[in-house]
N, C-alpha and C positions, 0 to 999 in steps of 0.2 A: 155321120153324127161324129163330131168330135168336139171336145171341151180343151179349150186352152188356158191354163192357170199361169200368170205372169206377175210382176210386182216384185219379187222377192227381192232381198239384197242383205248386205251387212249394215248396222244401224246400231248406234249408242242405245244404251238404257235411256229411257225416259223420251226416245224418239218415235216417228211414226212411219207407217208404210200403208200404203193402198194395195192391195190385192185385187186383180181382175181375175174374173173367169168369162171368157168370151167362147161363143156359139158358133159353130160353120157347120150347115147342112139341116139346121133345126132352129125353131123358134123357142127361146128359152121361157117365153111366157106362159107355156103349157108344161114347164118343167118345175118342180122344187128343186132348191139348190142346198146341198149342204157344204160346209167347209170343215174340213179335217185336217190333223196334223198328227205327224208320226216321227218320233224320234230313235234312234237305233235301239235295238231290242226289246223295245215298247208297242204296243197295241196301237193302232190307230185310233186317235181320239176325235170325237163329232165336238166341233167348239160353237158352230153357228148355223143356222137354217134359216131359210125364207121360203114362203108357200109360194105357190103359183100365182100369177097374176090372174086377177079376176076370181080368185078363189070365194067361192059362195058365203064362206065364213070371215071373208076380208083379210087383207094381207097380214100374216103372222109370219113373226120372228121368233127367234129362240138363241139363246146364249149359255153356254156353261158357265159354269159359277168361275173358272179361273179368268174369264175373259170378259165378263158381265162390268159394265160400265167403261171398259176401255175399247171395245171392238164394237164396230155397225156394219151391218151388213145392208147391201140395198140393191135395188134394179135400176138400170137403165135402160128402158125398154126398146127405145130407138137406136141405141148401140147394142141391142143382142147381148147384153153384159152384166154379170152380177159382181158386186163389188164389196170387199172386207177392209172396212178402213181400221186400222191400228194404232191406237194411240197409247203413250205411255207404257211402251214397248219395255219388257224386262228379259233378263238373260234366260228365265226359265220358258220363256216363250220360242225360243229357238228350236227350230223344227222343218222338217218339209211339208209345206200346207198344200194340201189339195181341195179341188172342187169335185162334187159331183152332182149328179143329176139324175132326177126321178120323175116320170111321167104318169105312174098308175096311182088309181086313187085308191082309198080304202085307209085302214089304220096302220101304223109304221111306227116304228120309233126312230125318230129324226136323227139320233147320234150314233145309230146302227150303220155301220159300212154295207150290209147287205139288203139294207133297205132301198139303196141306190143301183140305178141301171149304167150308168156313165160315168167316165171318171176322166177327169184331166191328169196332165204328166206329173204334176208337182212342182212347185217352185219352193227353193230354199231361202228360210229366214235365220238370220244369225243377228243375234242382238248381244254387245259384247257389254261387260261391265264397265 
């Protein structure tokens, strides 16, 4: 079971990037996916979430306030990939971005790292002013 986060890079403020979270060895349809980011000296911050495909409650998404209206999370089941489209980037978005997967059902906090079972290796996003 492996997750691969990619798509980071250097971009000017106001620009866009699309991060990808690709899976190998398992079908992402059966996993809820969270995106997190972390800067040195700070805790990992949960910024977005998408529920499992076929969730009986319907596909659900979440965005933390700092990214709401600018970031969009989506699934491409055919490619076994979850995307995070990031628009109107700001210097404060600079961080290492991680994706994480959870298969377990039940109640959990989508922004809590301990809620997830598998993690990608992280991809650096740097936004210059």
